[in-house]
N, C-alpha and C positions, 0 to 999 in steps of 0.2 A: 450173534446178537451182541455179545460182549464187545467185540471189536467195533461194531457199528455204534454202540452206546458210547464207547470211548471217543470215537471221531466226533460225534454230536456234542459231547460235553466239552471236549477240547475246543471245538468251534465256538462254544458259548463264551469261553474265557479269552480266546485269542483267535479270532477269525483270520484266515490267510490275508495278508496285506491290508488288514483292517477293513475288510469288505463287510459293510454293515448289513447288506442284503443277505449275505451268507450267514452272518451272525444272527439275524432275525429268524432265518429258517431253522438254524440250530436251536434257538430259544423255543420256538414252537414245537420242534421235534422232541426236545428235552421234556417239555411239559406233558406232551402226549406219552412219552416213555414212562414218566412218573405215574400217570394214570393207569397205564397198561401193566407195568411191571415195576412197582416201587422198590422191590428188593434189588433188582438189577440196577436201577437208577442209583440207589444209595451206595451199593458196593462199588460200582464203577466210579462214581463221583468221588468217593473217599479215596480211592486209589489214585485218580487223576490229581486231586488236590494235594495229596501227600507227596507225590512226585514233583509237582510244581513248587511246593513249599521247600522241598529239599534242594532244588536247583535255583531257587530264588524267584518267587512269584512277583510279577511287576505290579506297580500301582494301577496301571491300566487294566490288568486282568482282575484285580480285586474290585475295581469299579464295575467292570463288566459282569463279574459274579453277581453283584447286587442287581444289576439291570436285567440279567437273563434268568437267574435262579433264586434271587432273594425272596421272592414271594412264596417259596415252597419251604415248609418246616424242615423237611429232610435235608435240604441244602446246608442249613446251619449246623446240623448234627455231623455233617461230613467235613465241614471246614475246620482245619487244625486251629487250636486256640491261639497259637502265635500269629497266624494269619488274621484271625478275627480281631486281635488286639491292634494289629497294623491297620486293619480296616477302620476301626473306631478312630484311631489317631488321624488317619487320612481324611475321613469325612468330617472330622472336627476341625481340621486345619483351615482357618478363616482366610489364609493368604492364598489358597488355591483358587484360581479363577473358576467361576461357575461354568465357563465355556468348556473346561476340561471334562466336567461331569456330563455335559450335554453331548460332547463329541464321543464319549465312551458309552453312550446309551444307558446312563445311570437310572433313568426314569422309565425304562421300557416295560418293566413288569409291575410297576406300582409299588405300594408300601411294602417294605420288608417285614417278614414275620418275626424277626428278632427284635424284641422290644427296645433294647438299648440302641441298636443301629437305626431303628425307625425314628427315634427322637432326633438323631443327628441327620437323618435323611430329610426330615421335615425342616430342620434348620437350613439345609442347603436350598430347599425350595423357597424358604423365606428370603434367601439372598438373591433370588432371580428377579430380574426386572419384568415389568408387564410385557414388554416386547419378547423377552425370552420365554415367558410362560405361554404367550400366544403361539410362538414357534413350536413349543413342545406339544401344545394342545392340537396342533395340526397332524401330529403323528398318531398312529393307532395304539396309544398307550392308555392304560386304565385311567379314566377321568376323575375318579373319586379323589385322587391325590391333589387335584387342583381346586377342590371346593373351598377349603379354608382360605387359601391365598386369594382366590377370586373375590370372596366376600371381604377380605381384609383390604384389597385394593379399592373396592367400592366404598368401604367405610372411610378410607383415607382420601377420597376424591377431593381435589382442590378447586375444581370449577365445574360448571354445568356440563360442558362437553366431555370432560374426562369421566364424570359420573355416568353419563350415557354409555360411553365406551366400556366402562367397567361393568355396567349392568348387562351389556350384551355378552360379556365374558361369562357372567353368572348364568345367563340363559343357555350357554353352550354346555353347562354341566347340570342342567335342570333335571335330567333323567336319573341322576345318581344322588340327588339331595335327600336328606332325612328331615324329620321334624325339627331336630335341633338346629339344622342349617337354616330353616325358615325363621326360627327364633332369632338366630344371629343376624340374619338378613334384615329383619325388622328393626333391630337395634342400629344397624348400619344406616338405614334410611332415616329413621326418626332422629338419630343423633347428628346428622349432617345436613344442613339446609342446602348445601350445594347438590346433594343427591335428591332430597325431597322436592326441591323447586326447579329441577331440570325439566325443560319443556317436554322432552320425550318420555319422562319417567312414568306418568300415568299409564301410557300405552304399554311400555315395557313391563311395568309391574303387573298389569292385567294379563299379559302374555305369560309371565312366570306363574301367576296363580293358576291359569288354565293348564299349564304344563305340570303343576305339582299338586293339584287338588285331590288326586287319588292317593297321595301319600297318607299313611295312617297318622291321624292326629294333626294333619297339616291345616285343616279347615279352622280349627280352634285358633291356631297361630295367626292365620290370615284375618280372622275376625278381630283379633286384638290389634293387629297392624292397621287394619282399616279404621277401627274406632279411634286409634291414636292420631292417624293422619287427618281424619275429619275434625277431631277436637282441636288439633293444632291450627287448622285452617280457620276455625271459628274464633280462636283466641287471637288471631292475627288481625289487628284493626284494618290493615290494608290487604288482607288476604284475598287472593283471586279464587273464585269458586272452582276454577279449573283444577286447583290443587287440593280440592276436597276428595279427589279420587272417587268420584261418583260412579264411574264405570266399574270399578272394583267392588264398590258396595252393591251395585245392581247384580253383578255376577255372583257375589256371595249369596244374595237373597234368592236368586234363581237356582243356585246349586242346592240350597236348603229345601226349596219346594220340590225339586226333582228327586 
């Protein structure tokens, strides 16, 4: 079992010939091993990392460490402090192309449990383009990590068509949203007329409400959003009734009755 654990954990850090399918299988196996036998996982990973650090662990292996094992607390307890400091410097390096992190599957396990690394991890996500985020969202990675960036893209929409595209991205993470995300979403819509007045937005927003209405506290946030949208339309002398978001209002009333 120890030998098998070592093979799995080495594959997480450096899959043969950079084979990402092999690396993905090792990641899944490592997480299963952690659940089944955390003691074996921790002792083996500590040994593997110490040997790698002594021989010179590569930048690629450090990035893969985050992508395969970074979401497990025990992983950070096993990582030598010298390697952790290198990791922080590496992830903080703004000159490194974001494609490097994508290639080495940096985002495969989601947010790291190490608080300091997580901050820098989110900084890397903030550097991704919308196209890069879309490419990462097609992979079977935890979707929670894309919520903040998806809402930020929506907030920064420069025209109606980009607003609709950005809203569709938010819909792809609707199942992992929390109440605070609905609040942030409301601010993004209310604060940007390119979003609020995009022709498909009333339909898209209604879809998001239906997807998120079961979230604890979400209805209160949606009521606030709906009231603000209705009031803004009333205040607009040339306001089109279409942008009063009446379908959303009706859905909220129906949900209250049910």
